[in-house]
Structure formats: C-alpha cells, structure tokens
Rosetta silent file (secondary structure, phi, psi, omega in degrees, C-alpha in Angstrom):
SEQUENCE: MKNVTLLAMTLALIITSSCGKKKSSNDASPNAGVTDGPQMEEGAAQVLDGNYEAILRPLNSQVSGYLPSGRAHFNILQGNFSAKTYLDDDSRVTHIQSVHVGRRCPTLADDKNADGFIDVVEMENATGKVLISLDGDLNSEMAGQQTFPLGTSFTYEREAKAELMFHDIYATSKLINNAPLNLEGRVVMIHGTSELSRVPETVQTTADRARNVSIPITCGIIKRKI
SCORE:     score description
SCORE:     0.000 S_00000001
   1 L     0.000  -38.993  179.583    0.000    0.000    0.000 S_00000001
   2 H   -63.189  -39.771 -179.907    2.889    2.301    0.842 S_00000001
   3 H   -66.512  -37.599  179.129    4.436    1.646   -2.577 S_00000001
   4 H   -64.891  -42.298  179.368    1.147    2.427   -4.363 S_00000001
   5 H   -62.972  -41.153 -179.793    0.810    5.741   -2.512 S_00000001
   6 H   -64.919  -39.879  179.356    4.411    6.716   -3.385 S_00000001
   7 H   -65.410  -40.550  179.010    3.852    5.919   -7.067 S_00000001
   8 H   -63.202  -39.544  179.261    0.681    8.041   -7.167 S_00000001
   9 H   -66.835  -37.771  179.809    2.500   11.029   -5.656 S_00000001
  10 H   -64.928  -43.288  178.529    5.335   10.705   -8.197 S_00000001
  11 H   -62.888  -38.780  179.204    2.896   10.685  -11.128 S_00000001
  12 H   -63.302  -39.789  179.083    1.152   13.760   -9.776 S_00000001
  13 H   -65.747  -39.144 -179.655    4.440   15.676   -9.580 S_00000001
  14 H   -65.191  -43.459 -179.398    5.329   14.761  -13.187 S_00000001
  15 H   -64.591  -42.312  179.058    1.925   15.925  -14.519 S_00000001
  16 H   -62.241  -41.321 -179.229    2.137   19.206  -12.564 S_00000001
  17 H   -65.922  -40.505 -178.808    5.642   19.885  -13.880 S_00000001
  18 H   -66.242  -37.383 -178.444    4.601   19.219  -17.506 S_00000001
  19 H   -69.081  -28.985 -176.890    1.624   21.600  -17.312 S_00000001
  20 H   -90.547   -4.651 -176.173    3.739   24.475  -16.076 S_00000001
  21 L   -80.883  138.786  177.311    6.540   24.108  -18.675 S_00000001
  22 L   -73.975  150.282  177.990    6.791   26.684  -21.507 S_00000001
  23 L   -69.434  136.678  174.688    6.603   25.458  -25.068 S_00000001
  24 L   -85.655  175.739  179.323    9.915   25.079  -26.808 S_00000001
  25 H   -62.826  -24.976  179.795   10.496   26.016  -30.432 S_00000001
  26 H   -76.381  -14.230 -178.797    9.834   22.393  -31.305 S_00000001
  27 H   -91.900    2.226 -175.013    6.339   22.645  -29.819 S_00000001
  28 L   -65.577  158.276  176.755    5.289   25.452  -32.191 S_00000001
  29 L   -61.914  145.923  178.990    2.285   25.142  -34.444 S_00000001
  30 L   -56.101  -23.919 -178.096    3.008   23.620  -37.896 S_00000001
  31 L   -93.560   -0.666 -177.671    1.967   26.965  -39.413 S_00000001
  32 L   -65.136  132.737  177.406    4.249   29.107  -37.238 S_00000001
  33 L    81.347   -4.399 -179.365    6.594   31.246  -39.323 S_00000001
  34 L   -82.261  132.784 -179.069    4.866   30.319  -42.595 S_00000001
  35 L  -105.546  168.232 -179.818    4.187   33.295  -44.901 S_00000001
  36 L   -82.934   85.668  177.329    1.680   33.749  -47.684 S_00000001
  37 L    90.154  173.005 -177.683    3.757   32.696  -50.674 S_00000001
  38 L   -65.931  144.282 -179.713    7.465   33.160  -51.518 S_00000001
  39 L  -103.682  135.421  176.302    9.214   36.213  -50.158 S_00000001
  40 L   -71.285  140.097  178.580   11.544   38.364  -52.268 S_00000001
  41 L   -52.568  136.801 -178.248   15.047   38.649  -50.891 S_00000001
  42 L   -57.778  129.954 -179.248   15.361   41.694  -48.661 S_00000001
  43 L    85.569   10.099 -175.626   16.624   44.634  -50.705 S_00000001
  44 L   -59.767  -33.480 -179.582   15.715   42.982  -53.998 S_00000001
  45 L   -92.497    7.391 -175.616   14.411   46.259  -55.417 S_00000001
  46 L   -76.452  134.715  172.656   17.312   48.204  -53.980 S_00000001
  47 E  -120.940  125.772 -173.557   19.539   50.199  -56.277 S_00000001
  48 L   -79.082  111.430 -179.874   22.703   51.484  -54.692 S_00000001
  49 L   -62.648  155.394  175.582   22.890   55.262  -55.141 S_00000001
  50 E   149.568  177.278  174.593   26.156   56.904  -56.055 S_00000001
  51 E  -104.813  135.197 -176.178   28.509   58.174  -58.742 S_00000001
  52 E  -132.624  151.913 -179.017   30.303   55.600  -60.863 S_00000001
  53 E  -148.433  146.011  174.268   32.980   55.777  -63.554 S_00000001
  54 E  -132.563  131.769  173.341   34.769   53.436  -65.937 S_00000001
  55 E   -88.493  123.423 -175.840   37.916   54.190  -67.931 S_00000001
  56 E   -92.313  123.097 -177.388   37.533   52.625  -71.374 S_00000001
  57 E  -115.570  152.250 -171.431   40.642   50.949  -72.760 S_00000001
  58 E   -66.457  147.810  169.013   41.233   49.603  -76.305 S_00000001
  59 L  -133.458  150.190  176.524   40.481   46.086  -77.523 S_00000001
  60 L    51.585   41.357 -176.962   41.158   44.629  -80.981 S_00000001
  61 L   -64.856  -17.276  179.479   43.169   47.703  -81.938 S_00000001
  62 L   -70.416  -13.523 -178.963   44.622   45.782  -84.912 S_00000001
  63 L   -65.376  -47.634 -176.942   41.248   46.098  -86.650 S_00000001
  64 L  -115.009   -9.325 -177.364   41.630   49.781  -87.458 S_00000001
  65 L    75.827   11.972 -178.081   45.147   50.503  -86.271 S_00000001
  66 L  -120.760  146.968 -178.813   43.723   53.134  -83.920 S_00000001
  67 L  -107.354   88.501  178.998   43.590   53.081  -80.124 S_00000001
  68 L   -69.188  147.326  177.551   40.203   54.436  -79.059 S_00000001
  69 E  -145.009  161.476 -179.491   39.828   55.533  -75.460 S_00000001
  70 E  -179.775 -168.034  179.864   37.109   57.080  -73.372 S_00000001
  71 E  -142.178  155.816  173.558   35.115   57.131  -70.162 S_00000001
  72 E  -128.100  131.843  179.793   31.693   56.123  -68.934 S_00000001
  73 E  -120.868  139.473  177.648   29.924   57.963  -66.097 S_00000001
  74 E  -135.330  141.914  177.406   26.823   56.831  -64.210 S_00000001
  75 E  -135.377  128.834  176.024   24.816   58.543  -61.499 S_00000001
  76 E  -123.952  118.059 -176.898   22.005   57.047  -59.446 S_00000001
  77 E  -153.994  126.512  173.516   20.262   59.414  -57.045 S_00000001
  78 L    50.236   45.958  175.078   16.754   59.675  -55.601 S_00000001
  79 L    83.906    3.510  178.895   15.161   57.403  -58.166 S_00000001
  80 E  -114.222  142.519  178.935   16.921   58.883  -61.192 S_00000001
  81 E  -123.142  133.264  175.683   19.558   57.229  -63.357 S_00000001
  82 E  -132.742  145.010  179.268   21.853   59.040  -65.772 S_00000001
  83 E  -131.486  140.791  176.612   24.529   57.709  -68.097 S_00000001
  84 E  -142.920  127.236  176.376   27.207   59.534  -70.065 S_00000001
  85 E  -127.168  147.565  176.765   29.852   57.970  -72.263 S_00000001
  86 E  -132.720  135.927  178.142   32.619   59.533  -74.301 S_00000001
  87 E  -138.495  125.819  176.066   34.767   57.803  -76.903 S_00000001
  88 E   -92.255   96.525 -175.775   37.621   59.259  -78.908 S_00000001
  89 L  -132.502  144.327 -177.623   37.396   57.192  -82.082 S_00000001
  90 L   -92.681    3.842 -178.494   38.347   58.035  -85.645 S_00000001
  91 L  -104.822  123.716  177.406   35.607   55.879  -87.195 S_00000001
  92 L   -85.251   79.314 -178.612   32.232   57.411  -87.932 S_00000001
  93 L  -135.144  165.658  175.107   30.250   54.256  -87.215 S_00000001
  94 E   -70.487  132.469  179.899   27.495   53.127  -84.887 S_00000001
  95 L  -113.189  104.379  174.477   28.894   52.132  -81.522 S_00000001
  96 L   -69.893  132.842 -178.021   26.863   49.533  -79.655 S_00000001
  97 E  -140.401  148.127 -173.655   27.455   50.000  -75.923 S_00000001
  98 E  -163.547  158.087  171.268   26.286   48.194  -72.831 S_00000001
  99 E  -101.975  134.845 -175.733   26.874   47.350  -69.181 S_00000001
 100 E  -113.471  160.262 -176.294   27.400   43.643  -68.514 S_00000001
 101 L   -74.688  -17.834 -175.095   26.818   41.425  -65.490 S_00000001
 102 L   -72.427 -175.512 -173.304   30.425   40.177  -65.419 S_00000001
 103 L  -128.463    6.718  179.324   33.409   41.438  -63.473 S_00000001
 104 L  -147.864  155.231  174.544   36.330   41.446  -65.924 S_00000001
 105 L   -83.355  151.845  178.425   37.328   42.608  -69.380 S_00000001
 106 L   -71.262  154.705  175.503   38.231   39.990  -71.984 S_00000001
 107 L  -130.523  177.471  178.851   41.859   39.221  -72.811 S_00000001
 108 H   -63.136  -17.711  175.392   43.581   37.215  -75.540 S_00000001
 109 H   -65.969  -19.859  178.093   43.162   34.204  -73.279 S_00000001
 110 H   -88.197   -2.442  178.920   39.472   34.388  -74.237 S_00000001
 111 L   -78.545   81.404 -171.446   40.325   34.107  -77.954 S_00000001
 112 L   -68.494  -28.965  179.099   39.186   30.489  -78.168 S_00000001
 113 L   -93.438    3.833  172.835   39.540   30.125  -81.939 S_00000001
 114 L    54.482   39.770  177.610   43.024   31.672  -81.830 S_00000001
 115 L   -96.681    1.940  178.363   42.423   34.055  -84.728 S_00000001
 116 L    87.587    2.709  179.968   43.994   36.994  -82.889 S_00000001
 117 L  -126.262  145.799  172.955   40.668   38.785  -82.342 S_00000001
 118 L   -99.825  105.646 -179.029   38.274   38.840  -79.413 S_00000001
 119 L   -88.537  177.131 -172.685   34.822   38.636  -80.957 S_00000001
 120 H   -66.306  -31.954  178.301   31.515   39.332  -79.229 S_00000001
 121 H   -70.603  -45.701  177.462   30.847   35.666  -78.470 S_00000001
 122 H   -64.998  -35.822  178.573   34.280   35.148  -76.915 S_00000001
 123 H   -56.609  -42.587 -174.755   33.897   38.448  -75.082 S_00000001
 124 H   -68.533  -15.179  172.244   30.800   37.244  -73.225 S_00000001
 125 H   -64.567  -26.758  179.076   32.810   34.443  -71.633 S_00000001
 126 H   -97.924  -43.217 -172.125   34.437   37.204  -69.617 S_00000001
 127 H   -89.445  -19.230 -173.062   31.777   39.912  -69.401 S_00000001
 128 L    75.219 -174.288 -177.259   28.629   37.830  -69.151 S_00000001
 129 L   -74.377  168.598  178.649   25.343   38.896  -70.689 S_00000001
 130 E   -69.730  131.053  174.514   24.093   42.456  -71.157 S_00000001
 131 E   -96.622  -47.592  179.634   22.670   44.011  -68.009 S_00000001
 132 E  -134.488  122.886  172.857   21.889   47.507  -69.363 S_00000001
 133 E   -84.558  121.440  178.420   21.843   48.522  -73.028 S_00000001
 134 L   -87.195   77.803 -173.834   23.103   52.081  -73.317 S_00000001
 135 L  -118.058 -154.803 -173.463   20.820   52.878  -76.215 S_00000001
 136 L   -73.954  -17.499 -178.166   18.257   55.473  -77.224 S_00000001
 137 L  -146.195  105.393 -178.338   15.824   54.825  -74.354 S_00000001
 138 L   -79.264  -12.610 -178.130   17.014   53.682  -70.936 S_00000001
 139 L   -74.521  -15.790 -174.538   13.482   53.552  -69.529 S_00000001
 140 L  -138.901  144.877  177.248   12.654   50.388  -71.451 S_00000001
 141 L   -66.560  -34.874 -173.443   14.381   47.145  -72.346 S_00000001
 142 L   -97.549  -42.647 -177.413   12.882   47.173  -75.840 S_00000001
 143 L   -64.254  138.101  177.127   12.381   50.826  -76.776 S_00000001
 144 L    75.612   10.768 -172.405   15.396   52.486  -78.362 S_00000001
 145 L   -64.836  -28.642 -177.685   17.158   49.174  -78.750 S_00000001
 146 L   -97.281    6.252 -177.289   18.456   49.907  -82.230 S_00000001
 147 L  -107.401  112.033 -179.528   19.568   53.464  -81.473 S_00000001
 148 L  -130.451  160.435 -177.113   23.193   53.819  -80.437 S_00000001
 149 L   -65.469  154.377 -177.846   25.672   56.717  -80.605 S_00000001
 150 E  -114.392  131.706  175.843   27.565   57.499  -83.786 S_00000001
 151 L   -70.130  176.266    5.171   31.313   58.344  -83.927 S_00000001
 152 L   -95.323  160.465  178.914   33.615   60.151  -84.260 S_00000001
 153 L    44.856   52.718 -174.958   34.460   61.454  -80.804 S_00000001
 154 E   -81.203  155.661  169.757   30.872   60.961  -79.737 S_00000001
 155 E  -125.888  125.249 -177.936   29.304   61.913  -76.443 S_00000001
 156 E  -111.166  129.574  177.921   26.280   59.931  -75.315 S_00000001
 157 E  -138.313  127.144  176.983   23.954   61.227  -72.580 S_00000001
 158 E  -145.297  151.923  176.119   20.690   59.694  -71.405 S_00000001
 159 E  -127.481  158.900 -179.734   18.531   59.798  -68.283 S_00000001
 160 E  -156.001  160.804  170.644   15.874   57.435  -66.977 S_00000001
 161 E   -83.346  122.604 -176.067   13.593   56.748  -64.049 S_00000001
 162 H   -57.082  -36.338 -178.371   15.291   54.022  -62.058 S_00000001
 163 H   -60.872  -43.181  179.974   11.965   52.374  -61.260 S_00000001
 164 H   -71.735  -43.848 -176.223   11.146   51.877  -64.952 S_00000001
 165 H   -64.802  -46.585 -174.872   14.642   50.943  -65.981 S_00000001
 166 H   -80.856  -16.181  174.488   15.325   48.416  -63.266 S_00000001
 167 H   -59.933  -42.130  179.173   11.877   46.842  -63.525 S_00000001
 168 H   -65.066  -37.400 -178.526   12.986   45.323  -66.827 S_00000001
 169 H   -62.478  -47.437 -179.156   16.227   44.095  -65.289 S_00000001
 170 H   -73.175  -34.953 -178.649   14.457   42.190  -62.526 S_00000001
 171 H   -64.378  -31.682 -179.503   11.591   41.056  -64.779 S_00000001
 172 L   -97.008    9.652  174.474   14.054   39.370  -67.123 S_00000001
 173 L    54.932   41.899  178.539   16.023   37.834  -64.223 S_00000001
 174 L   -76.821  -18.227  176.592   19.309   39.339  -65.285 S_00000001
 175 L  -111.249  133.251 -176.833   20.412   39.424  -61.656 S_00000001
 176 H   -62.706  129.629  178.014   20.648   36.184  -59.701 S_00000001
 177 H    54.672   30.330  179.691   17.910   35.840  -57.074 S_00000001
 178 H    54.180   40.200 -178.579   16.849   39.436  -57.720 S_00000001
 179 L   -63.804  153.668  176.707   19.945   40.659  -55.914 S_00000001
 180 L   -56.897  144.090 -178.715   20.319   44.401  -55.295 S_00000001
 181 E   -84.520  116.160  175.029   21.798   46.235  -58.261 S_00000001
 182 L  -122.463  116.162 -177.337   25.301   47.469  -57.595 S_00000001
 183 L   -71.528  -23.473 -175.199   27.079   48.923  -60.615 S_00000001
 184 L   -60.557  131.019  179.367   30.512   48.765  -59.023 S_00000001
 185 L    89.095   -9.590  177.767   32.693   46.116  -60.625 S_00000001
 186 L   -74.259  168.923 -173.240   30.438   45.661  -63.654 S_00000001
 187 E  -111.313  134.510  173.833   31.827   45.841  -67.189 S_00000001
 188 E  -105.342  128.953  178.977   31.212   48.506  -69.847 S_00000001
 189 E  -122.855  142.114  171.358   31.695   47.432  -73.473 S_00000001
 190 E  -128.567  138.044 -176.062   31.670   49.446  -76.704 S_00000001
 191 E  -122.240  158.677  168.174   31.652   47.853  -80.160 S_00000001
 192 L   119.089  127.498  172.829   32.068   48.964  -83.751 S_00000001
 193 L  -134.949  173.889 -179.884   34.623   49.872  -86.400 S_00000001
 194 L   -61.648  148.704  176.950   34.459   51.167  -89.944 S_00000001
 195 L   -66.358  -12.780  176.680   33.058   48.853  -92.603 S_00000001
 196 L   -85.458   -7.749 -179.754   36.415   49.312  -94.325 S_00000001
 197 L   -66.932  149.538  179.345   38.177   47.645  -91.381 S_00000001
 198 L   -87.687  101.190  179.374   39.724   44.264  -91.973 S_00000001
 199 L  -117.307  113.924 -175.664   37.672   41.857  -89.907 S_00000001
 200 L   -66.627  159.980 -178.830   38.283   38.172  -90.750 S_00000001
 201 L   -68.059  -15.188  178.398   35.417   35.733  -91.295 S_00000001
 202 L   -73.125  -15.310  178.821   36.459   33.856  -88.165 S_00000001
 203 L   -73.367  121.204 -178.545   35.104   36.728  -86.071 S_00000001
 204 L   -84.878  154.118  179.859   31.707   35.682  -84.708 S_00000001
 205 L  -134.965  174.219  179.274   28.768   38.040  -84.382 S_00000001
 206 L  -134.745  163.187  176.425   25.298   38.100  -82.812 S_00000001
 207 L    54.378   30.070  177.289   21.821   39.384  -83.703 S_00000001
 208 L    59.643   24.601  177.769   22.706   39.198  -87.423 S_00000001
 209 L   -82.335  153.233  176.153   24.923   42.256  -87.089 S_00000001
 210 L   -63.974  150.876 -176.735   27.855   42.843  -89.427 S_00000001
 211 H   -60.790  -38.804 -177.634   31.200   41.726  -87.997 S_00000001
 212 H   -69.562  -27.130 -179.992   32.660   45.239  -88.032 S_00000001
 213 H   -76.530  -35.286 -172.995   29.668   46.595  -86.085 S_00000001
 214 H   -94.403   -9.472 -176.217   29.732   43.970  -83.347 S_00000001
 215 L   -70.193  132.414 -179.091   33.466   43.597  -82.750 S_00000001
 216 E   -66.854  138.097  178.027   34.504   44.943  -79.288 S_00000001
 217 E  -123.227  -22.123  174.792   36.798   47.972  -79.339 S_00000001
 218 E  -145.195  156.481  178.126   36.896   49.193  -75.715 S_00000001
 219 E  -148.386  147.337  177.100   36.234   47.830  -72.254 S_00000001
 220 E  -152.140  150.992  177.503   36.214   49.286  -68.739 S_00000001
 221 E  -100.491  129.906 -177.485   35.435   48.217  -65.175 S_00000001
 222 L   -75.997  133.501  176.481   33.023   50.446  -63.250 S_00000001
 223 E  -125.376  145.430  178.465   34.261   51.937  -59.996 S_00000001
 224 E   -80.188  131.603  179.243   32.350   53.899  -57.398 S_00000001
 225 E   -91.086  133.026 -179.971   33.575   57.468  -57.011 S_00000001
 226 L   -86.261    0.000    0.000   33.924   58.800  -53.466 S_00000001
C-alpha cells in the first residue's frame, strides 16, 4: 500500500511539472513562421545610389590601327539614373554599348579560336550577358534598342527613371535571385569599327549584325567614385 501511494505522488508531480513548462520552439504550431507565398530577398528592389565611372581601354586595336579611349559615367540618385559615355574614335560608325553582369574585361586568353581577335561571343565568356543597353531609351528594355551613338568622338547622354529601368532588369532575371543592383565592378563594353576595317570571317557576331559593327573595341570596369 505504501508503494502504491508513493507511485501516485510521483505521477502527480510529473503531470504538474509538464503543465507548467513553456513550449519550446519544437512545440510550435506547424503553421508558425509560414508566410503567404514566396518572399523576395530583402533589398531585392534596392539600387545602390552613387557616382560611378569606368575608364575605357582599347580592344582589338589591330582592326583599325587606332587606339580608341574614353570614359563612362553613371549617377544614381533619388530614383533617377543618368549615363554619359565619351569615346575618342576616328571611325564614324554606330557604336553599340552596354553594361554587362560580369566582373572582368576579356583578354587574348578568351580568344578560343586563336584568330587573334576577341569577338563578341568570346567576349561574353568574360563579361557575361548584357545588363543595361546604353541605347536610345534607358526607360525600357525594348524601346530604343536599335539606337546607339555614332562616332567620331561621340558623347552619349541619357537619363531614366530608375523604377522603370530596373523593372525590366528584374523582370528578365538578369540578376541572380533578384539581388540588389550594384554597378561597381560591372563591365562597360563598346563595339564597332568602320566597314572598311579588316575583320576576318572567323570573327563571330550576334543578332545578325555585321562583324565590323559587333566587334569589341573598348572595355572598362566600373568603380564607385567617393
């Protein structure tokens, strides 16, 4: 009888202790912490304000025998984006220009077919795909796509609303996981030489463009200005 009484008292103490214990994280409801659908990474729509600049250095200078040089300036402030590029080139041709997702300029090590030229296809192994086309209309991915500055010694200036411009960037998933857009370290490319330039048939092109129009002539890495 004494043993039965002792066992009953022990059980009572265990039940009392369990009722007074706080729930641990493992005791949470199956729905705890669950949100309504997937969440965008924090800062996904963020664009890092600031002044940026890239010094443009020659590529494929053997095409025309001339060493073009220039600069690219970018400013992002209070929802506005502005771009300005300058190129000292002796060829009065259309210069396709763009900012790429990559982090380095191409070198002769990227000349996979060993023809002595870095074509646009080989270039993208280093620069990655186009992030921003510096064309006639920065507010839209499609509008102004065929309008690019014309040499010689051209100056290109355009402005855009960052909200419109970057909507296209995120909509087309050009940035991994919708990461915040930081221009620093990105690559600026400019293409195009005279149709009289000697461009061999081994030079690859894209979008059915002529080889002389699409061949890269300058590259620069964007740096944030303090």
